[in-house]
N, C-alpha and C positions, 0 to 999 in steps of 0.2 A: 641779631643783625645777620643781616641779606648774605653777607659774605658767609658767614660760618653753616650758614641752612648748605647753600653750593657747594661750599666744599664738602659736605656731607652725602650732594647728591652726584659727588663728580666720582668715577668706577676707574678702580691703578690696583693692580698687586705692591701692602706695601713688604718696604724693603727696611730689611734692618742697619739700622748705618752699620756696625759694628761686622756685620759683612763685608765692607767694604773696604775697597786697599788701594789711591790713588797711588797711581805712577806718572808718565811725563803730561808732560800738556802737550797738547793739541793744537791751542792755538783758542780765539775768544770768538763768543759772538755778540750781538748788542747788547744784552739782558744777563749773559753766562760766562765763566770759562770753560771748560772743556777740555774732558783728563782720558789718557786710558789708563783703563783700571784691570782691579781684579774683585771680584765676587764670591765669596766662600757659599759653597751651599750642607745643609744640614748636614743631608744625607752620606754616608761615608758610601765613597767608589771603594771599588774592590778592595780591598786591604791597602788602599790608597791614600785613606783619611779623609777629610769632606772635599766632595768636588770644588774645582776651581773654574769661575765661567770668566775669560775674557770678555771686559763691556770697554762701554762709553761712561762716562759719569757725565754730565754737563748738570753745573753749576750752576742754581741763580746769582746772580753778585746780589750781595741782604740790601747795597742801596736802591734795589731799584724794587723794596719789598709790594710795591702800587701793583706792579708787571705779577707777581707772580698769582696771581689766579687763575690771570686767559696764561701765562704757562702751565702751570697744572689743567688746565678746560683744556690744553693742547695732547700734552698725558695722558688727561682721563677719556681721549676719541681714540688717539692711536689704538688705547690697550684694545680698547673693542673692535680692531679690526687684526684681521687677514690676511692677506697677501703676498704672494712670495716674490712682486716688488715691491712691497713697504719694509723700511725699517722696524724688525721689532723691539717691544717696549717691552720691558721684566720688569719693570716698576719703579713706583717712586718711595726717593728715602725722605723722612720729614723730620732727621733730626734742625743738627742747627744750624744749617741748612736746609731749604727745597734742592734734590737733588734727581736730573731725571736717569735712569738706568738703561739704556739701547742695545744694542749685541753689539756687539766693532767690528765694520764692517774694512775688509784690509788693503782697498786702496783708498780710500779714502775719495773728498768730491771727484767731481765729474771736470768742473770748469780747469782745476789745475794739475787732472790726467793730462787734458788734453794738450791742453800750454805745453806741458812737462813733454809731450813728444810728437810734438808738431811736426810733420815731416818724415815721422815714422814712418816704415810698408803696413806696421800691424794695423794702423788706424785708415781705417778704410774707407770712403764710402757707404759703403753697407755695411761698415761694424758701426757709421752714426747716424746710419737707421733705423737699423737690429737697436740702439739706443733707446732710437724716440721711438718706435714703436712700444717698447719694453712699458716704455716713460706710458705711452698717452693709455696700459693697457692701463695702468694702475692708477690715473684719474678718470680712467673710464669706471671703475673698481669705484674711487668713491665718487661718482656723478650716480650711478645707480642707488648706492647707500641716500645718495641727497649732501651729502657731507661734502664741505668745500675745502678746500687748503688750503688756499689763501694766501701761498708764499713759495710757486716754485723756479725753479730756477736753476743751470749745473751746478752750481755750489749745496744745492740742494738732493740733488743725482749725487750719492755714492757710488760707486764703483767694487762688485763683490769678488767681480774672473774681468784678469783681462781679456782672455779668449784667444784663441789663435789659428791662425788661418791655416794652416800646410795641415792641423788636424781636424776645420773643420770647427773647435770647441766657439760657439759665439761668448759675445761680452755675455756681461749679467750686474744688470744695478736693482739699488733699491732706492726709493723717493720717500727722503729724511722728513720727519715729525715739521709740524712751523714753525712753532715756538712759539716766541706773541704775537697776536691777531693782530694784524692791519687797523681793525676797530679803535685799538687802547695807540695806537700811536702817535706821533707827536708829527706835527701836518711834515717837519724839518725832516724827519726819516719816512717818511711815506717818499718825497722830493728823493732824499737819495735810493729808494730805490726803483725811481723808475731807468729805463723802458721797462721793468720784467711786472710792476704793478698796474693794474689797468687803470683805465682815463678818470673812471667813474670812482673807484675809491681813492685817485688823490682828491677830486672837490669836493666826493662824502664817503669818508670810510665805513659809516654803515651802511652805504650801498653791499655792501660784500656777499658776494653771490657767486653763483655757478658758474656764471658767463666770465667773470672774472680771472678764474682759471686758465679757460681756452688764452683770452693773451698771456699769459705769463705763460702759457704753451708754447705761441707763437714766438715769442722773447727768447726763449730756451731754444727751440729749434734754430732758432737762427746764431745761439750762441754758436749751439755743436757744432754748426757745420758753419764757422767760421774761427775753427781751434780751440775755441773757449777765453776769447775774445772780448769783448763790448765793452766799445769804445763810445755809447752814448755815458755811459757808465759815469766815469770821467768826468762828464765836463762841468761847471759853472751850473747853480740848482738853477738861475731864473732861467740858460738857455734850455736845463731841460723840460724846467715849465713853458718856455716856451712855440720847446716840438708836440707838446701835448698838444698848448691851444692853439697853434697851427696843426691841427690833424695834417702834423706829416706821419712817413714810414721809412724803416730802417728799409737801408739797399738793399735792392733783387738781389739775391742768388745766381748765377748764370742758368740754374737750371728750374725754366719756363715752370715746371707743373709743381715742385719744390717753393717758389716763390708764389702763386697762385695761396694754396696751401698756406704759408703763414700769410699774406695778405689776409685771406678769412678769419684768422686766429685773431687777428690787429686789428681788425673794425672796427671805429670807432662808435656803434651801434652795437652795444652790448647780444641786443636778442639777434641781432643778425650769423653773431656765431654759432658758425656748426657743429652739434656732441661732437665728443669724442668718440662715440661709437661710428660714427662719417670719417671722423679724422685717420682713422683705424685701417675702417676701410680705405681711404683716400692714401695714407702710406702702404700699404699694400700692394696697391696697383703700381706704383712706382718701381719705372726697369732701373736698375741699377748702370746695367753693364753698358751701357753707351757714358756713365759717367762716373767710372773708374777713374779718368785721371783727371779729374776736377779738382783743386788744389782748395785749399782750406780759402778763405775769402781774401784775397791778401790786402795792407795798405790800403793799395792803389782801387781797389777799390769802392772803401769805406769814407765816402765824402758824400757827407747828406745834400742833397739838389733840395733846391726850393729856394724862392729870395730868400728868404727870412738871414739862410746861409750863407746862402753866394754857392763856394765849392770850399767847404772848411772843410778839410782831414780832417774825421772822424779817427783819425787811428793816433793823434795825438799820442807823443808814448805819456807812458802815466807821470805824470814830479815826482821827480824825488824823491823831492819831500813831503812830500805823502802819504802814508803808513798805512797800509788797512790792519784794523783792528781784529780781523779776522785769522792772521797771519804773524802777531804776535804771540807769543806757546814760554808763560812766566815759565823764566825759572824758581830764580827767588827773591827775599825783600830783602832790597839794602840800606834802607835808612825810614823811618817817618818819623815827619813834624809835626809841630801842632797843625799846620794847615793842609798837608799834603804828604805820598809816599811817592817811593820812588822802588820801579824794581828793575831784575836781571831778565832781559826780555831776547828768545832769540824770532828774528826775525827771520820766516822763513817760507813765503812764496811761493816755494814749490813742494812744501809739505815733506822735504826729506834729513830733514837737520842738516841740510847744507849754509846758510841761512848765516847773517851776522850777529853779536851781540853785540846791545842797545841796555841805554842806560834809560826806564818809559816813569815819567813822574805826571801824579792823577792826583789832586787835586781830594783831600778831606769829603765834604759841602760844596758841591759848586752854587753858591747863592749864586745871584748879582753879582754880588761887589766881590766876593774872590772870583768870578770868572772874570772880570775886567780886572784887576790884578795878573794873576797869568795870564790874560796876552797879552800885558802891557811885557811880561817877566819874559816871554818867548819871541815877542817885536826886539827887544830889547837886544838876548842873547846871538839873532838871527843876524843882525846888523853888527855882528861882533864877530872878527875873524884874526885868533893870534893865535902862537905858537903854547903862548902859555896862559891859554882860557881854552876852558873846557870847550870838544865843537857840536856845537845846532845841528844836530840831524834833519830833523823834523817834526810835521805832527800827526798825529794820530785824533779821528774824530769818531768819537762812538756815542750810538742815542744821538741820529744825529747832527747836530753841531751845536750842543751840548757838551756834552760829555767831553771836552778836550783832554789827550795828550799830548803831553814835550817831548819828544824823541832826540838823546843828547848822546854821543859816543861811549859806549863802556868804557873807565877805567881798571882793572882786574888789581889795584892793589887800594883802593880806597882811600876814608880821606887821610888827610897829614896825622891830624894828631894822632890815627890809631896805628899809620903808620913808625911816627919816631916812640910812640911805646912798645914796637915788640921789635924793632930793628936796631931802638938806642948802641949795644957796645959795637956795631959794625957802620955807625953811620960817626965820621969826626964832624970836627969844627969845618973844615972844609962842603962840607957835603953840607952841611946848613944852610954854609953862606949863600954853597950856590943856587938852594930854592930858594933865601932871601932874594937875592937879586934877582931870579926866574921870579917870582911874584911880583918884586920893583920894574921892571918892564913888561907886564904883564897890567901894571897901575898903572902906570904915567900911558901906556897903549887908553886905557881904559880913561886915563883924565883928557887924556885930546879926544876923545870921542865926547868930551861932554859927561860924561860917565859916572855919577858914584853910585859904591855900589854898595855903602850900608854896613856888611856883614863881612866884613872881612876876618877870619880868626883860619886858626889851624881844621877845623873843623872842615869850614868849606874848601878847604888847597887838597887837589886829587891826586893822586901822585899815578904818573906816566911812567917811567922805572924808576930807578935809581935815581938816577943825574938828569928826571924831568919830572915838573909839576906844572900843577894850569888852577889855575882861581876855580873857583865850580860855585852853584847855585846864586843867581840873578833874580832872589825871590826878594829881596827889597830893596830892590836897585835903582836907581831916580834917574832920569838925562834930565838935568838944568834948562833951565830954560831959555830958549838964547840974551832973558839981557838982562841975566843975575849970574853969578858967580856961588849963589846958594841957593835949597830946598827947603822949606819950611815945608816940615812932616805935619801934618793937619791932624792925622787918627796912630798917633804912634803903637798902639798896640800891644801883643807882645815882645820885647825889642830887647838886643844882647845888650844890655848896661856895663858890663863890667868891661865892654872892648871902643865904649862914647866918650868924645868928646867931652870935652865941660858944656859946651856949645849946646852941646845937641843934647847932651841931661837937661840943659837949667832949659832952653827956647826950644827944641826940636830942630837947631841951623841942621844941614848938611852940607858937605860939602867937598873938595878932592883934599883939602885941610885936614877936616873928619876922618876922613880914608889914613891919609898919613900918621895919623895918633893910634887908630885902631894896626897900621901897618907893626905900632912901635907893641903894641899891647902882645902882635905876632910873635914879631922875633923874642919875646918872652917866651913866648910859648916852645919855641923851635929850642933857643938855651937849656929848657927844661924839659925839653926831649917831652913836651907837656902832658907831664907827671901829675896825673888826679892831685894828689893831695900840697902838690903845691902851682895850681890851677888861678887863674885870673881871681874865676868868683870866689876860692880857696884865701884868698893873701886878702882881700878887700875887705870881707867877713870876716875874717881874726881879726885885723884892724879897727875895726867898728866895735869891736863887741858885740852884746844880743840890741838886737835892734828888730824889729816888727820891719815884715814885707813891707808896707804900703813907706817907710819911712827908710827907707835903701837908699832911694835916687838921694834923697837930699842928706841922709849923711856920706853919701859917696861923694856929692861933692863937694862938702864942708872936707874931706880927708882933701882933695881934689889941691882947695883954694890953698890948703895949711903948707900944699908943697911933696905930698907923703906919693908918698909912687910904689910898685912891684913893685922885687928888692931884688939886688942884683943878680941871677941864677951862679950856684958856682961853679969855676974853675972861663968864666963867660967875660973874654979879650976883652982890654977896658977900651979899647975902639967900640966893638958892638954895644 
């Protein structure tokens, strides 16, 4: 197969997966999970055992196997290059996962560093100019070798040394690998990369060539001198495309020579962009002394001038409900179901572990139908605001607009089912009745919003504290049509049948009344403290005797028609 042959032609040092240890998450790329880690070498250090090196591990997400060839090609290219301003690739590990193993660069991405240190005396105009020159040296080296990087931006520039004005030590940067090539990205991902991706590559990704890096360098220069901001990137996809189609330019900085240099790089005709050797000469001729007092481009400067935009401020503050994938640092898996998984992540835009913890739900497979259902779930949760319903925080798009994730508040005590099992000795009936009352209030609110939950069970109630629970998981929820008080589900799929009302079992009909039935089953779970041996499924299966799985719904309906119900939990008050 061609793929096999091209893999054989790739050149990189292969690293034994056993020699790698994953540490803390450093965030996510479009196709990768990124970790700090260690690499153990076989050769011994003097009396200290095996040598250990701190590294960065870029783990190719298994759901993107189709991009792994491009991922490995980037590794192959980087492994054949050696320049002080390029990140060193130790090699690739091809075990269960494809993992790129790189040197660890201490101060991380340049855009985050600039945003964190805005207004600090250490990040002067000459500091920024030094960084820009070093990036130009790296790109000049690639140009001499006729290698196109294809993904230059401030987040791809890593800061190895901060520099010190007092001692005259300059900063020191390294350009990271390009990752999956723009030539294989989906169109929506290309649009996401405006204004760094060159206009000709948006029209035809296969046209990627050396001039594209000049455009990206111009956009990155603008980013560096505006303190790590790139407001254009926050606009809607169509507005970004309009920006290119109308051949607009980013606002010019107040430094005329720098503005000219950026404009030359961001020339819409690729062949008119200067080579990096000429750009280095121009950067060296810039005299910074007159501009030391230049501040970062202020939000007031950053307006898009042109008939298309009027004077729309570019510095729209980032939508607080739009989370950037790269800042979601994976911590652990909270749960996994048939359709999706929920992960605990830290959202850490400053990259210093000060960000908040969030729960992030994503699909296992993103088929068109599952994506539609997931979008509906997100819309429903977004529209709900109540003390006893889990709080929607926002969404995160990866791989353009297809890899959708739902970001919710994180409740550290987990689900009510597990909480009851663990804490039975200290939870009296008053606590159980408080939970029941709170769930009732939440369900009353849902009813008023014409929302049917369809999956009310202790596993889907989350515990905020010993005195506060919230309804979660709206994966099966439906909004009732305006003219009906019930909803008929066309494709039942996998259903929590032991919590279902008779009409839901027989006719797939759901309403607020069927949620009330499920609440009755949930009350039973509360007063049995979710004991596994007494769970609704165990009890009903015992009543049925042995039956084939295909017959379960029929047998369950028969039981319910015969007025058989779950047994009264021991010690349960008569009123309950």
